C-alpha positions, -999 to +999 in steps of 0.1 A: -351-270-557-319-277-576-321-267-612-349-241-605-339-206-613-346-177-588-371-163-612-390-196-612-390-198-574-405-163-572-431-171-599-442-202-581-444-184-547-466-157-563-487-184-579-493-200-546-503-167-530-526-159-559-543-192-555-548-187-518-563-153-526-588-170-550-605-191-524-622-186-490-599-212-475-578-238-493-557-267-482-521-276-489-531-305-512-555-282-531-528-256-534-503-281-548-528-292-575-538-256-584-502-243-585-486-273-602-459-278-575-453-304-548-468-303-513-433-298-499-428-267-521-462-253-511-453-258-474-420-239-479-439-210-496-465-209-469-439-206-442-425-175-460-459-159-466-470-166-430-438-150-417-444-120-438-479-117-426-497-123-459-512-157-451-529-173-421-543-207-413-576-215-397-567-239-368-601-257-371-603-263-409-565-262-414-572-241-445-552-211-456-565-176-464-547-144-472-547-116-447-558-079-453-521-071-457-523-085-492-542-054-502-509-036-499-500-050-533-528-031-550-519+002-533-557+008-529-562+008-567-592-016-565-611+005-540-642+019-557-651+051-539-686+052-553-693+019-536-681+031-502-701+063-506-733+051-522-736+013-516-722+008-481-748+029-462-776+008-477-758-024-467-752-012-431-788-002-427-801-036-439-775-054-418-788-038-387-823-050-396-812-086-405-783-091-381-764-113-405-737-098-428-743-086-463-721-085-493-720-067-527-703-085-554-695-085-591-675-106-617-639-095-623-613-116-642-638-145-644-640-147-606-665-135-580-652-103-563-667-091-531-666-053-534-681-044-501-694-062-470-708-055-435-688-082-416-674-055-393-710-044-384-724-078-378-723-096-345-728-130-363-693-132-377-665-155-366-641-151-395-646-118-413-645-116-451-621-091-466-633-066-492-622-074-527-618-110-518-620-132-549-640-164-548-650-191-574-682-183-594-695-219-591-709-229-557-716-193-545-751-180-548-738-145-558-718-161-587-749-181-598-770-149-598-745-130-618-740-158-644-778-165-646-785-131-660-756-130-685-763-137-722-755-173-730-724-166-751-710-142-724-717-168-697-699-195-717-669-173-723-666-164-686-668-200-675-642-210-701-617-186-687-626-196-652-621-233-660-588-225-677-576-210-644-592-237-622-601-271-637-616-282-604-642-255-605-671-279-609-657-310-592-650-291-560-687-283-556-698-318-568-718-302-596-715-310-633-721-284-660-756-298-667-767-294-631-752-260-631-772-248-661-804-262-644-795-242-613-790-210-633-824-216-650-840-220-616-822-188-604-836-168-633-871-182-628-873-175-590-852-143-591-827-154-564-801-181-556-797-200-523-769-223-515-745-237-489-710-226-494-688-258-501-666-269-472-678-243-446-708-238-424-722-209-443-754-205-463-758-176-488-789-160-503-783-136-533-805-114-554-796-095-586-791-057-587-802-047-621-792-013-635-804-001-669-813-037-679-779-052-669-772-073-638-736-065-630-739-068-592-753-093-567-765-085-532-761-113-507-763-122-471-745-150-452-759-171-424-752-203-405-775-231-416-773-245-380-791-213-369-813-207-400-821-239-420-815-235-457-852-241-465-862-212-442-837-187-454-857-173-484-887-167-462-866-149-436-842-129-457-856-125-493-879-095-486-853-073-468-827-082-495-850-072-523-859-040-505-822-032-502-816-041-538-844-017-548-829+011-528-795+004-543-811+005-578-825+039-572-792+052-558-770+037-585-792+049-613-787+084-601-749+081-603-748+057-634-774+072-657-785+053-688 
């Protein structure tokens, strides 16, 4: 660390924490590549963040995630009261019917942001997802739904910014841009996206929530492919998801008039 100023040390430590917050589990090697520092430096920062309670490691996957304590940095500013008041009741009601957890997401800062979820209400959860967790757009069905309904120029701009932040956005999911565009086309044609989350035993099914002609939100449910095979998920979950999305549309149009 000789020759590195205190300001640079703080900046690198925050960069590491920001990159952990951007993924639903990330390894030391991935953090080193994403943050532009050595593995040794990443390990030093992780020790600090763990001691402070902002980071934890999954003992099985050996991947790091942030803890809910990270929300202290925002002082609650990201909490959307209208989502808690108007969206959450619909999610909880549908979660009771389906059993598996639901999530309500949008795109913020070229990343997928989970605004609300029912992990606390589902008995199927091992590692709960935090509200306002940010995830990569590529490889997540909610991200594919949201991008599929964006105008082409807007979609390209979002992906350009996302790739500037994370150049491994496509390679991590073993998907090239051509395959991705075909996937988005299929998503538009069938009206939903279905995928297995890269690196973890989760499948996701997502449908658009269209308000006044715009798809700014995606409604999803997560499930274990070992319990519900991927090719059976649409038959099992699509109808209740679309029913929930329709109820959300009616509610949200009343509070976000055209």
